[in-house]
N, C-alpha and C positions, 0 to 999 in steps of 0.2 A: 502496499498498500505504500508507496514512494514513487512510483512512476507516472499512478494516473496525478496522483495527485501533487505534484511534483507541476509533473508541464499543463497544470491547471491552476498551479498554484500564480508559475509561474507566467503565465498568459495574463494568467486576473493582475499580481502587478507591475505585466509595464506600460499592461491598458494603462494605470490607473499612475503608472509613473508619468508617462508621454502627457 
C-alpha cells in the first residue's frame, strides 16, 4: 500500500503546489 498511495498523493501534492 505504497505504490498506489504514493502516486495518488504525489499527484495531489503536485497539483496543489502548482
